[in-house]
Residue frames as a rotation matrix with the C-alpha (Angstrom) as fourth column:
UNK 1
0.622 0.783 0.027 -0.04
0.783 -0.622 -0.017 -0.02
0.004 0.032 -0.999 0.03
UNK 2
0.066 -0.443 0.894 1.10
0.449 -0.787 -0.423 3.56
0.891 0.429 0.147 -0.74
UNK 3
-0.011 -0.110 -0.994 2.66
0.979 -0.204 0.012 5.36
-0.205 -0.973 0.110 2.18
UNK 4
-0.235 0.033 0.971 1.61
0.435 -0.890 0.136 8.95
0.869 0.454 0.195 2.48
UNK 5
-0.483 -0.044 -0.875 1.95
0.843 -0.295 -0.451 11.54
-0.238 -0.955 0.179 5.18
UNK 6
-0.135 0.548 0.825 -0.71
0.634 -0.593 0.497 14.29
0.762 0.590 -0.267 5.02
UNK 7
-0.840 -0.021 -0.542 -1.45
0.445 -0.598 -0.667 17.53
-0.310 -0.801 0.512 6.81
UNK 8
-0.123 0.824 0.553 -4.93
0.592 -0.386 0.707 19.11
0.797 0.414 -0.440 7.05
UNK 9
-0.294 -0.174 -0.940 -4.81
0.925 -0.300 -0.233 22.19
-0.241 -0.938 0.249 9.19
UNK 10
0.699 0.532 0.478 -6.20
0.617 -0.786 -0.029 25.71
0.361 0.315 -0.878 9.44
UNK 11
-0.408 -0.821 -0.400 -3.83
0.902 -0.429 -0.042 28.72
-0.137 -0.378 0.916 9.90
UNK 12
0.467 0.397 -0.790 -4.22
0.315 -0.909 -0.271 32.55
-0.826 -0.122 -0.550 10.20
UNK 13
0.986 -0.025 0.163 -3.24
0.140 -0.403 -0.904 34.82
0.088 0.915 -0.394 7.36
UNK 14
0.397 -0.905 0.154 0.19
-0.857 -0.425 -0.291 35.31
0.329 -0.016 -0.944 9.08
UNK 15
0.005 -0.515 -0.857 0.75
-0.437 0.770 -0.465 31.58
0.900 0.377 -0.221 9.35
UNK 16
-0.778 -0.318 0.542 -0.19
-0.618 0.227 -0.753 30.75
0.116 -0.921 -0.373 12.92
UNK 17
-0.472 0.585 -0.659 -2.15
0.078 0.773 0.630 27.79
0.878 0.246 -0.411 14.14
UNK 18
0.293 0.506 -0.812 -2.80
0.915 0.098 0.392 28.97
0.278 -0.857 -0.434 17.60
UNK 19
0.740 0.017 0.673 -2.88
0.035 -0.999 -0.014 32.53
0.672 0.034 -0.740 19.12
UNK 20
-0.104 -0.899 0.425 -0.33
-0.490 -0.326 -0.809 33.97
0.866 -0.292 -0.406 21.56
UNK 21
-0.254 0.090 0.963 -2.03
-0.954 0.139 -0.264 32.26
-0.158 -0.986 0.051 24.52
UNK 22
-0.941 -0.115 0.319 -2.52
-0.089 0.991 0.096 28.85
-0.327 0.062 -0.943 22.72
UNK 23
-0.282 0.958 0.056 -6.02
-0.170 0.008 -0.985 29.75
-0.944 -0.287 0.160 22.06
UNK 24
-0.858 0.033 0.513 -8.15
0.470 0.455 0.756 28.49
-0.208 0.890 -0.406 19.03
UNK 25
-0.111 0.893 -0.436 -11.20
0.401 -0.361 -0.842 30.89
-0.909 -0.268 -0.318 19.26
UNK 26
-0.272 -0.182 -0.945 -10.13
-0.516 -0.801 0.303 32.70
-0.812 0.570 0.124 16.28
UNK 27
-0.980 -0.110 0.165 -10.87
0.043 0.695 0.717 29.56
-0.193 0.710 -0.677 14.17
UNK 28
-0.209 0.977 0.036 -14.50
0.930 0.210 -0.301 30.47
-0.302 -0.029 -0.953 14.67
UNK 29
-0.724 -0.171 -0.668 -14.00
0.094 -0.984 0.150 34.04
-0.683 0.046 0.729 13.28
UNK 30
-0.852 0.367 -0.374 -16.17
-0.457 -0.174 0.872 33.20
0.255 0.914 0.316 10.24
UNK 31
-0.149 0.805 0.574 -19.76
-0.744 0.291 -0.602 32.23
-0.652 -0.517 0.555 10.92
UNK 32
-0.856 -0.120 -0.503 -20.57
-0.406 0.759 0.509 28.69
0.321 0.640 -0.698 9.94
UNK 33
-0.212 0.866 0.454 -24.28
-0.947 -0.066 -0.315 28.19
-0.243 -0.496 0.834 10.56
UNK 34
0.722 0.479 -0.498 -24.50
-0.623 0.764 -0.168 24.86
0.300 0.432 0.850 8.65
UNK 35
0.483 -0.598 0.640 -21.35
-0.480 0.431 0.764 23.52
-0.733 -0.676 -0.079 10.26
UNK 36
0.893 -0.204 -0.400 -19.64
-0.343 0.266 -0.901 22.97
0.291 0.942 0.168 7.01
UNK 37
0.781 -0.609 0.139 -16.70
0.168 0.420 0.892 20.66
-0.601 -0.673 0.430 7.76
UNK 38
0.630 -0.449 -0.634 -14.81
-0.691 -0.696 -0.194 22.03
-0.354 0.560 -0.749 4.78
UNK 39
0.426 -0.349 -0.835 -13.71
-0.579 0.604 -0.548 18.65
0.695 0.716 0.055 3.47
UNK 40
-0.206 -0.621 0.756 -12.46
-0.977 0.081 -0.199 17.29
0.062 -0.779 -0.623 6.91
UNK 41
0.340 0.438 0.832 -14.58
-0.507 0.831 -0.230 14.13
-0.792 -0.344 0.504 6.99
UNK 42
0.981 -0.031 -0.194 -13.74
-0.166 0.398 -0.902 13.28
0.105 0.917 0.385 3.36
UNK 43
0.154 -0.988 -0.013 -10.00
-0.726 -0.104 -0.680 13.75
0.670 0.115 -0.733 4.18
UNK 44
-0.259 -0.364 0.895 -10.13
-0.925 0.360 -0.121 11.67
-0.278 -0.859 -0.430 7.33
UNK 45
0.772 0.501 0.391 -11.85
-0.308 0.833 -0.459 8.85
-0.556 0.234 0.798 5.36
UNK 46
0.786 -0.475 -0.395 -8.58
-0.302 0.263 -0.916 8.57
0.539 0.840 0.063 3.41
UNK 47
-0.184 -0.932 0.311 -6.27
-0.791 -0.047 -0.609 8.00
0.583 -0.358 -0.729 6.28
UNK 48
0.144 0.098 -0.985 -5.37
0.232 0.964 0.130 5.01
0.962 -0.247 0.116 8.48
UNK 49
0.263 -0.160 -0.951 -4.04
0.962 0.120 0.245 6.69
0.075 -0.980 0.186 11.53
UNK 50
0.848 -0.017 0.530 -3.19
-0.009 -1.000 -0.019 10.07
0.530 0.011 -0.848 13.08
UNK 51
-0.054 -0.887 -0.458 0.22
0.957 0.086 -0.278 11.19
0.286 -0.454 0.844 14.41
UNK 52
0.590 0.204 0.781 0.20
0.079 -0.977 0.196 14.16
0.803 -0.054 -0.593 16.71
UNK 53
-0.585 -0.782 0.217 2.38
-0.004 -0.265 -0.964 15.83
0.811 -0.565 0.152 19.47
UNK 54
-0.549 0.349 -0.760 1.47
0.819 0.406 -0.405 15.88
0.167 -0.844 -0.509 23.09
UNK 55
-0.892 0.175 -0.416 0.38
-0.003 -0.924 -0.383 19.38
-0.451 -0.340 0.825 23.10
UNK 56
-0.622 0.648 -0.439 -2.15
-0.667 -0.144 0.731 18.73
0.410 0.748 0.522 20.35
UNK 57
-0.459 0.420 -0.783 -3.35
0.333 0.898 0.286 15.59
0.823 -0.129 -0.553 22.04
UNK 58
-0.694 0.178 -0.698 -3.84
0.695 -0.089 -0.713 17.40
-0.189 -0.980 -0.062 25.32
UNK 59
-0.868 0.381 -0.319 -5.67
-0.443 -0.885 0.146 20.23
-0.227 0.268 0.936 23.51
UNK 60
-0.499 0.617 -0.609 -8.04
-0.425 0.438 0.792 17.65
0.755 0.654 0.044 21.81
UNK 61
-0.493 0.271 -0.827 -8.64
0.700 0.688 -0.192 15.93
0.517 -0.673 -0.528 25.19
UNK 62
-0.812 0.110 -0.573 -9.58
0.370 -0.663 -0.651 19.31
-0.451 -0.741 0.498 26.59
UNK 63
-0.815 0.573 -0.089 -12.39
-0.380 -0.411 0.829 19.85
0.439 0.709 0.552 24.07
UNK 64
-0.568 0.688 0.451 -15.84
-0.490 0.157 -0.857 19.46
-0.661 -0.708 0.248 25.41
UNK 65
0.382 0.549 -0.743 -16.80
-0.899 0.408 -0.160 16.71
0.216 0.729 0.649 22.74
UNK 66
0.840 -0.046 0.541 -16.59
-0.063 0.981 0.182 13.00
-0.539 -0.187 0.821 22.42
UNK 67
-0.166 -0.966 0.198 -13.34
0.081 0.187 0.979 11.62
-0.983 0.178 0.047 21.14
UNK 68
0.377 0.540 -0.752 -13.36
-0.566 -0.508 -0.649 12.86
-0.733 0.671 0.114 17.57
UNK 69
-0.301 -0.635 -0.712 -11.32
-0.953 0.205 0.221 10.27
0.005 0.745 -0.667 15.89
UNK 70
0.825 0.563 0.060 -12.19
-0.556 0.825 -0.100 6.71
-0.105 0.049 0.993 14.46
UNK 71
0.540 -0.740 -0.401 -8.63
0.071 0.515 -0.854 5.84
0.839 0.433 0.331 13.56
UNK 72
0.514 -0.492 -0.702 -5.81
0.851 0.190 0.490 5.19
-0.108 -0.850 0.516 16.08
UNK 73
0.874 -0.268 0.406 -3.91
-0.189 -0.956 -0.224 8.18
0.448 0.119 -0.886 17.26
UNK 74
0.298 -0.860 -0.414 -0.14
0.887 0.410 -0.214 7.94
0.354 -0.303 0.885 17.84
UNK 75
0.992 0.055 0.117 1.11
-0.004 -0.894 0.448 10.59
0.129 -0.445 -0.886 20.34
UNK 76
0.156 -0.988 -0.013 4.72
0.562 0.100 -0.821 11.69
0.812 0.120 0.571 20.16
UNK 77
0.844 0.092 0.529 6.07
-0.371 -0.612 0.698 12.89
0.388 -0.786 -0.482 23.55
UNK 78
-0.203 -0.948 -0.247 9.36
0.028 0.246 -0.969 12.95
0.979 -0.203 -0.023 25.30
UNK 79
-0.768 -0.097 0.633 7.61
-0.536 -0.444 -0.718 13.83
0.351 -0.891 0.289 28.62
UNK 80
0.243 0.935 0.257 4.35
-0.958 0.189 0.215 12.01
0.152 -0.298 0.942 28.74
UNK 81
-0.635 -0.584 0.507 4.74
-0.711 0.698 -0.086 8.63
-0.303 -0.415 -0.858 30.50
UNK 82
-0.847 0.400 0.350 1.49
0.465 0.877 0.124 7.10
-0.258 0.268 -0.928 29.50
UNK 83
-0.681 0.669 0.297 -1.80
-0.145 -0.521 0.841 7.83
0.717 0.530 0.452 27.82
UNK 84
-0.666 0.506 0.548 -4.60
-0.711 -0.210 -0.671 8.60
-0.225 -0.836 0.500 30.27
UNK 85
-0.800 0.283 0.529 -6.86
0.113 0.937 -0.329 5.74
-0.589 -0.204 -0.782 31.07
UNK 86
0.129 0.978 -0.163 -9.80
-0.034 -0.160 -0.986 7.48
-0.991 0.133 0.012 29.40
UNK 87
0.553 0.113 -0.826 -8.06
-0.776 -0.291 -0.559 7.36
-0.303 0.950 -0.073 26.10
UNK 88
-0.578 -0.715 0.394 -6.27
-0.541 0.697 0.471 4.02
-0.611 0.059 -0.789 26.24
UNK 89
-0.266 0.323 0.908 -7.00
0.610 0.786 -0.101 1.76
-0.746 0.528 -0.406 23.17
UNK 90
0.841 0.511 0.178 -7.71
0.477 -0.544 -0.690 5.04
-0.256 0.665 -0.702 21.11
UNK 91
0.774 -0.623 0.114 -4.41
-0.511 -0.721 -0.468 6.70
0.374 0.304 -0.876 21.50
UNK 92
0.810 -0.568 -0.145 -0.85
0.584 0.805 0.104 5.22
0.058 -0.169 0.984 21.75
UNK 93
0.764 -0.600 -0.237 2.27
-0.326 -0.676 0.661 6.67
-0.556 -0.428 -0.712 23.04
UNK 94
0.766 -0.583 0.272 5.25
0.602 0.500 -0.622 6.48
0.227 0.640 0.734 20.59
UNK 95
0.718 -0.615 -0.326 8.85
-0.228 -0.650 0.725 7.62
-0.658 -0.446 -0.607 21.19
UNK 96
0.044 -0.812 0.582 12.03
0.797 0.380 0.470 7.97
-0.603 0.443 0.664 19.07
UNK 97
-0.787 -0.337 -0.516 13.14
-0.072 -0.782 0.619 10.10
-0.612 0.525 0.591 16.16
UNK 98
-0.028 0.842 -0.539 10.54
-0.784 -0.353 -0.511 10.99
-0.620 0.408 0.670 13.51
UNK 99
-0.099 -0.081 -0.992 11.83
-0.854 0.519 0.043 8.26
0.512 0.851 -0.120 11.08
UNK 100
-0.975 -0.208 -0.082 11.81
-0.135 0.838 -0.528 5.68
0.178 -0.504 -0.845 13.88
UNK 101
-0.527 0.844 0.103 8.34
-0.305 -0.074 -0.950 6.58
-0.793 -0.532 0.296 14.86
UNK 102
0.098 0.500 -0.860 7.19
-0.982 -0.091 -0.165 6.35
-0.161 0.861 0.482 11.20
UNK 103
-0.568 -0.403 -0.718 8.74
-0.543 0.839 -0.042 2.93
0.619 0.366 -0.695 10.96
UNK 104
-0.968 0.191 0.162 6.99
-0.048 0.495 -0.867 1.79
-0.246 -0.848 -0.470 14.07
UNK 105
-0.142 0.959 -0.245 3.58
-0.536 -0.282 -0.795 3.00
-0.832 0.018 0.555 12.77
UNK 106
0.089 0.154 -0.984 4.12
-0.976 0.212 -0.055 1.48
0.200 0.965 0.169 9.35
UNK 107
-0.827 -0.369 -0.423 5.15
-0.307 0.928 -0.210 -1.89
0.470 -0.044 -0.881 10.99
UNK 108
-0.698 0.692 0.185 1.71
-0.086 0.176 -0.981 -1.82
-0.711 -0.700 -0.063 12.67
UNK 109
-0.477 0.451 0.754 0.10
0.842 0.480 0.246 -1.69
-0.250 0.753 -0.609 9.24
UNK 110
0.531 0.677 -0.510 -0.67
0.548 -0.733 -0.402 1.92
-0.646 -0.066 -0.760 9.00
UNK 111
-0.286 -0.737 0.612 0.46
0.925 -0.046 0.377 3.77
-0.250 0.674 0.695 5.76
UNK 112
-0.214 0.238 0.947 -1.72
0.471 -0.825 0.314 6.80
0.856 0.513 0.065 5.18
UNK 113
-0.289 -0.156 -0.945 -0.98
0.955 -0.114 -0.273 9.01
-0.065 -0.981 0.182 8.10
UNK 114
0.592 0.446 0.671 -2.58
0.399 -0.886 0.238 12.37
0.701 0.127 -0.702 9.14
UNK 115
-0.438 -0.807 -0.397 0.21
0.854 -0.236 -0.463 14.48
0.280 -0.542 0.793 10.75
UNK 116
0.492 0.797 0.349 -1.20
0.439 -0.574 0.691 16.97
0.752 -0.187 -0.633 13.21
UNK 117
0.815 -0.158 -0.558 0.21
0.487 -0.334 0.807 19.66
-0.314 -0.929 -0.195 15.53
UNK 118
0.942 -0.302 -0.145 2.66
-0.335 -0.857 -0.390 22.50
-0.007 0.417 -0.909 14.92
UNK 119
0.111 -0.955 0.276 5.94
-0.853 0.051 0.520 21.01
-0.510 -0.293 -0.809 16.25
UNK 120
0.052 -0.018 0.998 5.08
0.162 0.987 0.009 17.58
-0.985 0.161 0.054 14.84
UNK 121
0.882 0.269 0.388 4.39
0.421 -0.075 -0.904 18.98
-0.214 0.960 -0.179 11.36
UNK 122
0.729 -0.676 -0.112 7.60
-0.683 -0.729 -0.040 21.15
-0.054 0.106 -0.993 11.57
UNK 123
-0.012 -0.792 0.611 9.64
-0.607 0.491 0.625 18.09
-0.795 -0.363 -0.486 12.50
UNK 124
0.302 0.204 0.931 8.18
0.532 0.775 -0.342 15.97
-0.791 0.598 0.125 9.64
UNK 125
0.998 0.028 0.060 8.93
0.066 -0.454 -0.889 18.73
0.002 0.891 -0.454 7.19
UNK 126
0.457 -0.886 0.079 12.49
-0.795 -0.367 0.484 19.07
-0.400 -0.284 -0.872 8.52
UNK 127
-0.364 -0.542 0.758 12.89
-0.193 0.840 0.508 15.39
-0.911 0.038 -0.410 7.53
UNK 128
-0.586 0.268 -0.765 10.98
-0.810 -0.204 0.550 15.84
-0.009 0.942 0.337 4.23
UNK 129
-0.970 0.235 0.057 8.35
0.227 0.966 -0.128 13.43
-0.085 -0.111 -0.990 5.30
UNK 130
-0.194 0.921 -0.338 5.21
-0.057 -0.354 -0.933 15.41
-0.979 -0.162 0.121 4.30
UNK 131
-0.760 -0.094 0.643 3.66
0.558 0.413 0.720 14.34
-0.334 0.906 -0.261 0.99
UNK 132
-0.233 0.772 0.591 0.50
0.669 -0.314 0.674 16.41
0.706 0.552 -0.443 1.01
UNK 133
-0.901 -0.023 -0.433 -0.64
0.347 -0.636 -0.689 19.72
-0.259 -0.772 0.581 2.60
UNK 134
-0.039 0.881 0.471 -4.21
0.699 -0.313 0.644 20.89
0.714 0.354 -0.603 2.82
UNK 135
-0.782 -0.407 -0.472 -4.06
0.618 -0.601 -0.506 24.37
-0.078 -0.688 0.722 4.32
UNK 136
0.318 0.933 0.167 -7.32
0.865 -0.358 0.352 26.33
0.388 0.032 -0.921 5.29
UNK 137
-0.780 -0.616 0.110 -6.48
0.533 -0.746 -0.399 30.05
0.328 -0.253 0.910 5.62
UNK 138
0.334 0.823 -0.459 -8.76
0.938 -0.337 0.079 31.99
-0.090 -0.457 -0.885 8.06
UNK 139
0.044 -0.369 0.928 -8.68
0.549 -0.768 -0.331 35.66
0.835 0.524 0.169 7.22
UNK 140
0.988 0.152 -0.004 -7.47
0.073 -0.451 0.890 36.84
0.134 -0.880 -0.457 10.51
UNK 141
0.090 -0.984 0.151 -4.03
-0.055 -0.156 -0.986 38.29
0.994 0.081 -0.068 11.54
UNK 142
0.732 0.250 -0.634 -2.92
0.537 0.362 0.762 37.02
0.420 -0.898 0.131 14.93
UNK 143
0.670 -0.502 0.547 0.31
-0.482 -0.854 -0.195 38.88
0.565 -0.133 -0.814 15.22
UNK 144
-0.425 -0.845 0.323 1.95
-0.842 0.239 -0.484 36.06
0.332 -0.478 -0.814 16.94
UNK 145
0.541 0.704 0.461 1.40
-0.814 0.577 0.075 32.69
-0.213 -0.415 0.884 18.39
UNK 146
0.029 -0.450 0.893 2.25
-0.040 0.892 0.450 29.06
-0.999 -0.049 0.008 17.39
UNK 147
-0.092 -0.070 -0.993 3.62
-0.913 -0.392 0.112 29.16
-0.397 0.918 -0.028 13.73
UNK 148
0.903 0.354 0.243 2.82
-0.229 0.877 -0.423 26.40
-0.363 0.326 0.873 11.32
UNK 149
0.801 -0.599 0.020 6.24
0.298 0.371 -0.880 26.69
0.519 0.710 0.475 9.63
UNK 150
0.709 -0.678 -0.194 9.79
-0.110 -0.377 0.920 27.02
-0.697 -0.631 -0.342 10.88
UNK 151
0.139 -0.766 -0.627 13.24
-0.950 -0.282 0.135 26.88
-0.280 0.577 -0.767 9.33
UNK 152
0.960 0.149 0.237 14.01
-0.040 0.911 -0.411 24.02
-0.277 0.385 0.880 7.10
UNK 153
0.034 -0.987 0.157 17.48
0.140 0.160 0.977 22.56
-0.990 -0.011 0.144 6.25
UNK 154
-0.895 -0.344 0.283 16.47
0.313 -0.033 0.949 22.65
-0.317 0.939 0.137 2.55
UNK 155
-0.624 0.668 -0.407 13.99
-0.764 -0.631 0.136 24.09
-0.166 0.396 0.903 0.16
UNK 156
-0.621 0.471 0.627 10.79
0.362 0.881 -0.303 21.88
-0.695 0.039 -0.718 -0.27
UNK 157
-0.851 0.340 -0.400 8.83
-0.524 -0.587 0.616 22.33
-0.025 0.734 0.678 -3.36
UNK 158
-0.388 0.856 0.342 5.01
0.330 0.475 -0.816 21.64
-0.861 -0.203 -0.467 -3.47
UNK 159
-0.937 0.283 0.202 2.63
0.145 -0.212 0.967 21.66
0.317 0.935 0.158 -6.46
UNK 160
-0.629 0.777 0.026 -0.80
-0.629 -0.490 -0.604 23.23
-0.457 -0.396 0.797 -6.17
UNK 161
-0.885 0.353 0.303 -3.47
0.434 0.862 0.261 20.58
-0.169 0.362 -0.917 -6.76
UNK 162
-0.167 0.860 0.483 -6.45
0.597 -0.301 0.743 22.85
0.784 0.412 -0.464 -6.13
UNK 163
-0.998 -0.055 -0.033 -8.03
0.061 -0.664 -0.745 25.58
0.019 -0.746 0.666 -4.13
UNK 164
-0.114 0.992 -0.048 -11.58
0.738 0.116 0.664 25.89
0.665 0.040 -0.746 -2.77
UNK 165
-0.823 0.038 0.567 -13.28
-0.360 -0.808 -0.467 28.76
0.440 -0.589 0.678 -0.86
UNK 166
-0.397 0.644 -0.654 -15.54
0.785 0.607 0.121 27.96
0.475 -0.466 -0.747 1.99
UNK 167
0.229 0.573 -0.787 -18.12
0.898 -0.436 -0.057 30.47
-0.375 -0.694 -0.615 3.58
UNK 168
0.749 0.025 0.663 -17.03
0.482 -0.707 -0.518 33.03
0.455 0.707 -0.541 1.03
UNK 169
0.809 -0.455 0.372 -14.02
-0.577 -0.733 0.360 33.73
0.109 -0.506 -0.856 3.29
UNK 170
0.316 -0.730 0.606 -11.83
-0.437 0.456 0.776 30.72
-0.842 -0.510 -0.175 3.99
UNK 171
0.455 -0.349 -0.819 -9.38
-0.838 0.144 -0.526 29.64
0.301 0.926 -0.227 1.30
UNK 172
0.556 -0.270 0.786 -8.31
-0.297 0.818 0.492 26.02
-0.776 -0.507 0.375 1.23
UNK 173
0.332 -0.539 -0.774 -5.25
-0.917 0.006 -0.398 25.05
0.220 0.842 -0.492 -0.80
UNK 174
0.823 -0.077 0.563 -4.26
-0.072 0.969 0.238 21.53
-0.563 -0.236 0.792 -1.48
UNK 175
0.375 -0.818 -0.436 -0.55
-0.918 -0.261 -0.300 20.87
0.132 0.513 -0.848 -2.29
UNK 176
0.994 -0.101 0.052 1.33
0.102 0.995 -0.015 17.90
-0.050 0.020 0.999 -3.22
UNK 177
0.369 -0.929 -0.035 5.12
-0.289 -0.150 0.945 17.42
-0.883 -0.339 -0.324 -2.53
UNK 178
0.931 -0.219 -0.292 7.36
-0.270 0.126 -0.955 17.51
0.246 0.968 0.059 -5.71
UNK 179
0.524 -0.757 0.392 10.33
-0.119 0.390 0.913 15.31
-0.844 -0.524 0.115 -5.49
């Protein structure tokens, strides 16, 4: 089966995925009365598993909703000792370098991975392990916060596959890695 690492994430116009206080309220800046998922469900139907960092995992656990994932979630952490009992069997702790972690997950039979969380995405990009980016840009300038992108050892070229507009305000661009 084809191995593919994909990102599906929203960012501000100035490239942040969380505000200066780690907040996400700005994601609701554009009214969405029909709860349009902007392709999220269709995207998650194409993946086998999720890979996210501890901060993202803890943020999701803090949402006042049922566990939002049907696929297994692999949590990268150097500090977390175990997955909370409430999420055991749904989330799994993995440790090692990014390439070691990918190998561990592939060896479990998961090949189409959703990579989530700022630091995790940055680390995958640094290792040139992102095959696809789906970026939804919210028309808000945060002026600081958690950046989606950081310095890279080399230039990475992506090809634009398509662009959609949601709610007449949010631009979603789909890119494929060119190697």
